[in-house]
C-alpha positions as CSV (number, residue, x, y, z in Angstrom):
1,M,121.3,137.4,95.3
2,S,122.4,134.0,94.6
3,T,121.0,130.9,96.7
4,S,122.7,128.0,98.5
5,L,123.1,124.6,97.2
6,L,123.5,123.6,100.4
7,P,121.7,121.3,102.5
8,E,120.6,123.6,105.9
9,P,122.5,122.2,109.1
10,P,120.1,119.7,111.1
11,A,117.6,120.9,112.8
12,G,118.5,121.0,116.5
13,N,120.7,118.4,118.8
14,P,119.8,114.9,119.5
15,P,118.7,114.6,123.3
16,P,122.8,113.1,125.1
17,L,120.9,112.4,128.5
18,L,120.7,108.2,129.0
19,N,119.5,106.9,132.0
20,P,122.4,106.5,134.9
21,H,119.8,103.3,135.5
22,P,119.3,101.6,133.2
23,H,118.9,97.6,133.0
24,V,122.2,95.7,131.8
25,S,122.5,92.3,131.7
26,I,124.9,89.7,130.1
27,V,124.2,87.2,127.0
28,P,126.4,84.4,125.8
29,I,126.4,83.8,122.3
30,F,129.3,81.5,121.7
31,D,132.9,80.5,122.7
32,G,133.2,82.7,125.3
33,H,131.6,85.7,123.1
34,Q,129.1,87.9,125.1
35,C,126.7,90.0,123.9
36,V,126.0,93.3,126.4
37,V,122.1,94.2,126.6
38,I,120.9,97.9,127.9
39,D,117.2,98.6,127.9
40,D,115.6,101.5,129.5
41,F,119.0,103.5,127.6
42,M,118.0,107.3,127.1
43,L,115.7,109.3,129.3
44,A,114.1,110.1,126.0
45,P,113.6,107.4,123.1
46,E,111.0,109.8,121.7
47,A,113.6,112.9,121.8
48,L,116.0,110.8,119.4
49,V,113.2,110.0,117.0
50,D,112.1,113.3,116.6
51,F,115.3,114.6,116.2
52,A,115.7,111.8,113.1
53,A,112.0,113.0,111.6
54,A,112.6,116.1,111.4
55,N,116.3,115.6,109.8
56,H,115.4,112.9,107.7
57,A,116.6,115.3,104.6
58,F,120.2,114.6,105.7
59,F,120.4,111.3,106.6
60,A,122.6,109.3,102.6
61,K,123.6,106.2,102.0
62,A,127.5,106.7,102.0
63,P,129.9,105.3,99.6
64,G,131.0,101.9,100.6
65,N,129.3,101.7,103.0
66,Y,127.4,97.9,103.2
67,Y,124.3,99.7,104.9
68,P,120.6,98.6,103.5
69,G,119.6,102.3,104.0
70,P,120.1,105.5,104.4
71,E,122.5,106.8,107.9
72,L,122.9,110.7,109.7
73,P,126.3,111.2,111.4
74,L,126.0,111.6,115.4
75,G,128.6,113.2,116.9
76,G,129.3,115.7,120.2
77,A,127.3,115.1,123.3
78,M,125.7,112.0,122.1
79,A,128.1,110.6,121.5
80,A,130.2,111.3,124.3
81,R,127.6,109.4,126.0
82,I,127.5,106.9,124.0
83,H,130.6,106.8,124.1
84,D,130.6,106.9,128.8
85,S,127.9,104.1,128.0
86,F,130.2,101.8,126.4
87,L,133.1,102.3,129.0
88,L,131.4,101.3,132.0
89,H,128.8,98.6,130.9
90,A,131.1,96.7,128.2
91,R,134.5,97.2,127.8
92,A,135.3,94.4,130.8
93,P,132.5,91.6,129.6
94,L,134.1,92.4,125.8
95,K,136.8,91.8,127.0
96,V,138.8,95.2,125.5
97,R,141.9,97.3,127.0
98,R,141.2,100.8,125.6
99,V,139.2,102.4,123.0
100,A,141.4,104.4,120.1
101,S,138.2,106.2,118.2
102,M,134.9,105.6,117.8
103,A,132.0,107.3,115.4
104,S,127.6,106.4,115.5
105,R,125.2,107.6,113.3
106,L,121.7,106.8,112.8
107,S,120.3,104.7,110.7
108,L,117.5,103.3,108.5
109,V,116.8,100.2,106.7
110,T,114.9,101.1,103.5
111,Q,116.3,98.4,100.8
112,H,114.1,95.2,100.3
113,P,115.5,91.8,99.5
114,D,115.4,92.2,95.7
115,Q,117.7,95.7,96.4
116,L,120.3,94.1,98.5
117,L,123.6,93.6,96.8
118,P,124.2,89.3,97.0
119,G,127.7,91.0,99.8
120,Q,124.0,92.5,102.4
121,R,122.4,89.0,102.4
122,V,124.9,87.4,104.3
123,P,126.2,87.8,107.2
124,H,129.0,90.4,108.1
125,R,132.2,91.6,110.2
126,D,133.2,95.3,110.8
127,T,136.8,94.1,111.8
128,A,138.1,94.1,108.1
129,G,142.0,94.6,107.6
130,L,142.5,96.2,111.5
131,P,146.0,94.5,112.2
132,A,146.1,91.4,115.1
133,G,145.2,92.5,118.1
134,Q,142.6,95.4,117.1
135,E,139.0,94.9,117.3
136,M,135.7,96.7,116.1
137,A,133.1,96.6,118.9
138,A,130.3,97.8,117.6
139,M,126.4,99.4,119.4
140,V,122.8,98.5,118.0
141,L,119.8,100.7,119.7
142,Y,116.6,99.7,118.6
143,L,114.5,102.8,118.1
144,F,111.1,101.2,116.9
145,K,108.8,99.9,118.1
146,D,107.5,97.4,116.0
147,V,109.0,93.6,116.7
148,R,108.3,92.7,113.7
149,F,111.4,95.4,112.5
150,G,113.2,92.6,114.0
151,G,116.5,92.2,116.6
152,T,120.1,91.3,115.7
153,S,121.5,87.7,114.7
154,F,125.2,86.6,115.2
155,F,126.0,83.3,113.3
156,K,128.8,81.0,113.5
157,P,131.0,80.3,110.6
158,K,130.3,76.2,109.3
159,V,133.4,75.5,107.1
160,P,136.7,76.5,106.8
161,L,137.9,80.5,107.6
162,Q,139.0,80.6,104.2
163,E,135.9,79.3,101.8
164,I,134.1,82.5,103.9
165,T,136.8,84.6,102.9
166,A,136.8,83.7,99.2
167,L,132.9,83.3,99.3
168,L,132.9,87.2,100.0
169,H,135.3,87.8,97.0
170,D,133.1,86.6,95.1
171,M,130.6,88.5,96.0
172,R,132.4,91.8,95.4
173,R,132.9,90.4,91.9
174,Q,129.2,89.4,91.0
175,E,128.0,93.1,92.7
176,R,131.6,95.1,90.0
177,S,130.8,92.6,87.3
178,G,126.8,93.2,87.7
179,E,126.2,89.4,88.3
180,A,123.2,87.2,89.5
181,A,124.5,86.1,93.9
182,T,125.7,82.7,94.4
183,A,122.8,80.3,93.7
184,D,123.1,78.9,97.6
185,V,123.3,82.0,98.8
186,P,119.1,83.0,100.2
187,S,117.8,86.5,98.5
188,T,117.3,87.6,101.3
189,Y,118.0,89.7,104.3
190,A,120.6,87.3,106.1
191,I,118.0,85.6,109.1
192,G,118.9,82.0,109.4
193,S,120.9,78.6,109.1
194,T,122.9,78.1,105.3
195,R,125.6,76.2,104.5
196,Y,128.2,78.4,105.4
197,F,126.6,79.8,108.6
198,E,124.9,78.5,112.1
199,K,122.7,81.2,113.7
200,I,123.6,81.0,116.7
201,L,121.5,83.5,118.5
202,T,119.0,86.7,118.0
203,I,119.3,89.4,120.1
204,P,115.2,90.5,119.9
205,P,114.6,94.7,119.4
206,R,112.7,96.2,122.0
207,F,112.3,100.2,122.0
208,N,115.7,102.2,123.5
209,R,117.1,98.3,124.0
210,A,121.0,98.9,123.5
211,I,123.1,96.0,123.0
212,F,127.0,96.0,122.3
213,Y,129.1,93.2,121.0
214,N,132.4,92.1,119.5
215,G,132.1,93.2,115.6
216,G,134.2,90.3,114.4
217,L,131.8,87.8,114.9
218,F,130.0,87.3,111.6
219,H,126.3,89.8,112.3
220,S,123.3,90.7,110.8
221,G,120.2,92.8,110.9
222,D,117.3,90.6,111.6
223,V,115.0,91.7,109.3
224,H,112.6,89.4,108.4
225,S,109.4,91.4,107.5
226,P,111.8,93.1,104.5
227,E,107.8,94.5,103.2
228,L,106.8,96.2,106.6
229,V,110.8,98.7,105.5
230,V,109.7,102.8,104.4
231,N,111.7,105.3,104.1
232,D,110.3,107.2,107.8
233,P,112.7,107.7,110.9
234,S,109.1,108.6,112.9
235,Q,107.5,104.6,111.4
236,G,110.4,102.8,110.2
237,R,113.7,100.5,110.9
238,L,115.4,103.2,113.0
239,T,118.2,102.9,114.9
240,V,121.6,104.1,115.9
241,N,124.9,102.3,115.3
242,A,128.4,102.8,116.7
243,F,131.2,101.3,116.2
244,F,135.0,101.4,118.1
245,H,138.0,100.6,117.5
246,V,139.5,98.4,120.0
247,R,142.4,97.3,121.6
248,M,141.5,94.3,123.2
249,A,142.6,93.4,126.4
250,N,145.3,90.2,127.3
251,T,144.0,86.5,127.8
């Protein structure tokens, strides 16, 4: 009798029920952009943490993905409810006309600064390669209680965009060749202003808080205490991350 080497499917299903009466606030970022902050997002957030812990073996690093840790795709009812929440609470503030598609996943930060690739040390955008008029909106749901893990920061370029593009291309080259990162880019997570970026706003974390924002803005996880990260969904910096391929409203 042969034994399959494939892992079993994830155990159980993540709880899909969102709070029908959350606390919603709109936070200005810059240049008319806004962040939608939703507190008390889920009715049973602890159950989603338990689901992540029960399925820790199925978290994996996605090839070509810059996220600094393993992830587990989320679909079904949970993804559908996140989609509904985006339409209800974030579509208008983010000036979205319609959602073409979305993807969601559980994510766990596990990398320490000395493990980061050069491009993981600077703010990033989620819109690379999209045609004009299309954007990538994003969501982060914080599923940890230790606020020292940090929230999400937004940045504004201090130099022309073509200089930022050249910097990112150079970092990709460094990664392919195994070179050290550019000298004037700190060997940390992107947690503060540099000669390239000004940090404009940090949304602090709160357990069961979700934030929606335009992924075309430069942003980064505000991981200012990386010595605390652990590869354990029940104890680490666990989030749900969702991405919405959207068409923008005419302005």
